[in-house]
Residue frames relative to the residue before (quaternion, step in Angstrom):
aa qw qx qy qz dx dy dz
M 1.0000 0.0000 0.0000 0.0000 0.00 0.00 0.00
G 0.8481 0.2256 -0.1278 0.4621 3.74 -0.94 0.81
G 0.5297 0.6819 -0.4255 0.2710 3.54 1.04 -0.17
D 0.6906 0.4807 -0.2879 0.4574 3.57 1.14 -0.28
V 0.5528 0.6065 -0.3959 0.4120 3.62 1.29 -0.11
P 0.2940 -0.7462 0.5549 0.2209 3.60 -0.64 0.93
R 0.1345 -0.7939 0.5889 0.0693 3.61 -0.87 0.98
E 0.3684 -0.7073 0.5617 0.2202 3.54 -1.35 0.54
L 0.2048 -0.7383 0.6284 0.1344 3.51 -1.00 0.84
R 0.0940 -0.7739 0.6249 0.0415 3.52 -0.93 0.88
Y 0.2108 -0.7774 0.5867 0.0832 3.49 -0.96 1.11
T 0.4489 -0.6334 0.5712 0.2665 3.63 -1.21 0.78
D 0.6387 -0.4984 0.3968 0.4314 3.56 -1.17 0.19
K 0.6755 0.5165 -0.2829 0.4437 3.43 1.07 -1.00
A 0.6370 0.5020 -0.3559 0.4643 3.54 1.01 -0.75
L 0.6599 0.4945 -0.3521 0.4428 3.70 0.94 -0.75
A 0.5672 0.5909 -0.3334 0.4669 3.53 1.18 -0.64
D 0.6963 0.4602 -0.2554 0.4879 3.56 0.91 -1.03
L 0.6467 0.4868 -0.3242 0.4895 3.62 0.96 -0.65
D 0.5760 0.5515 -0.3597 0.4845 3.63 1.08 -0.52
A 0.7009 0.4785 -0.2762 0.4510 3.40 0.74 -1.16
I 0.6157 0.5379 -0.3471 0.4595 3.68 0.96 -0.93
T 0.6636 0.4967 -0.3109 0.4650 3.60 0.86 -1.19
S 0.6554 0.5296 -0.3237 0.4303 3.61 0.71 -0.89
W 0.7023 0.4603 -0.2599 0.4769 3.65 0.80 -1.03
L 0.7263 0.4530 -0.2522 0.4514 3.62 0.96 -0.83
T 0.7585 0.3195 -0.2104 0.5275 3.53 1.16 -0.26
H 0.3291 0.7194 -0.5358 0.2950 3.66 1.08 0.44
P 0.6800 -0.4864 0.3721 0.4033 3.60 -1.26 0.52
G 0.8122 0.2634 -0.1493 0.4987 3.49 -0.72 0.95
A 0.4713 0.7045 -0.4118 0.3345 3.66 1.20 -0.01
G 0.2964 -0.8441 0.4062 0.1863 3.53 1.29 -0.41
P 0.7104 -0.5345 0.2614 0.3760 3.53 -1.20 0.24
T 0.5568 0.5804 -0.3864 0.4514 3.53 1.22 -0.26
A 0.6111 0.5226 -0.3264 0.4970 3.66 1.11 -0.67
R 0.6367 0.5303 -0.3015 0.4717 3.57 1.01 -0.93
R 0.6624 0.5113 -0.2965 0.4602 3.61 0.93 -0.77
R 0.6412 0.4892 -0.3062 0.5057 3.55 1.13 -0.69
L 0.6565 0.4897 -0.3579 0.4483 3.53 0.85 -0.63
T 0.6059 0.5680 -0.3078 0.4642 3.49 1.10 -0.71
A 0.6712 0.5276 -0.2763 0.4415 3.40 1.02 -0.93
V 0.6266 0.5413 -0.3015 0.4728 3.56 1.23 -0.74
W 0.6922 0.4621 -0.2735 0.4822 3.50 0.97 -0.84
V 0.6606 0.5105 -0.3192 0.4485 3.54 1.04 -0.56
A 0.6329 0.5302 -0.3053 0.4746 3.43 1.25 -0.59
I 0.6271 0.5129 -0.3151 0.4943 3.51 1.17 -0.76
E 0.6540 0.5085 -0.2975 0.4746 3.60 0.97 -0.78
R 0.5987 0.5587 -0.3343 0.4666 3.58 1.06 -0.57
L 0.5776 0.5641 -0.3913 0.4416 3.63 1.15 -0.53
R 0.6369 0.5688 -0.3809 0.3546 3.57 0.98 -0.66
E 0.7083 0.3968 -0.2264 0.5382 3.57 1.24 -0.76
H 0.7906 0.2149 -0.1020 0.5642 3.67 0.97 -0.60
P 0.0555 -0.8586 0.5050 0.0683 3.75 0.48 0.99
C 0.6749 0.4790 -0.3174 0.4630 3.65 1.16 -0.25
L 0.3467 0.7900 -0.4351 0.2575 3.50 1.44 0.14
Y 0.7591 0.0480 -0.0466 0.6475 3.65 1.11 -0.73
P 0.3093 -0.7841 0.4999 0.1993 3.63 -0.14 1.25
V 0.5911 -0.5887 0.4274 0.3484 3.30 -1.29 0.73
A 0.8452 0.1051 -0.0949 0.5154 3.74 -0.97 0.82
S 0.2990 0.7486 -0.5356 0.2518 3.62 1.14 0.58
T 0.0802 -0.8099 0.5809 0.0177 3.59 -0.92 1.05
R 0.6635 0.4730 -0.2559 0.5201 3.49 1.38 -0.18
L 0.4545 -0.6785 0.4872 0.3093 3.56 -0.75 1.05
A 0.6032 0.5929 -0.3750 0.3795 3.62 0.99 -0.60
S 0.7001 0.4421 -0.2917 0.4788 3.67 1.09 -0.50
I 0.5126 0.6411 -0.4498 0.3520 3.62 1.13 -0.19
G 0.7912 0.2538 -0.2270 0.5080 3.45 -0.73 1.12
T 0.6166 0.4319 -0.3588 0.5518 3.56 1.26 0.30
C 0.5101 -0.6564 0.4972 0.2485 3.37 -1.55 0.12
E 0.3818 0.7894 -0.4522 0.1631 3.54 1.12 0.05
S 0.7461 0.3906 -0.2118 0.4959 3.50 1.16 -0.53
C 0.4738 0.6784 -0.4202 0.3724 3.48 1.44 0.02
P 0.5252 -0.6657 0.4293 0.3110 3.56 -0.98 1.01
A 0.5909 0.5718 -0.3670 0.4349 3.66 1.16 -0.69
T 0.6353 0.5823 -0.2861 0.4190 3.47 1.00 -1.04
A 0.6783 0.5684 -0.2046 0.4183 3.28 1.13 -1.20
A 0.6856 0.4662 -0.2026 0.5211 3.40 1.26 -1.07
T 0.8097 0.2628 -0.1719 0.4957 3.70 0.77 -0.78
G 0.4687 -0.6891 0.4404 0.3339 3.64 1.11 -0.33
R 0.7556 0.2141 -0.1985 0.5864 3.52 1.35 0.21
C 0.5995 -0.5405 0.4677 0.3601 3.52 -1.31 0.35
I 0.1252 -0.7841 0.5965 0.1170 3.64 -0.77 0.78
A 0.4311 0.7105 -0.4483 0.3291 3.71 1.22 0.14
């Protein structure tokens, strides 16, 4: 479901600053391959949100809710996940 719908990701200024800081830290001289893998994992997780917006519910503080749609606005509106 929903795999063919292009989605737009928008970044706040704070998020962009955080991503710049993460990138700088994980790519500084001597950071090594583990740091590069971590940076890749961050970007892969962000890109996954484009396909599956309910993957990380908004304001989720419980590990049990990660990966579910219980906090997703689409689920609240429709009663089911549309991702």
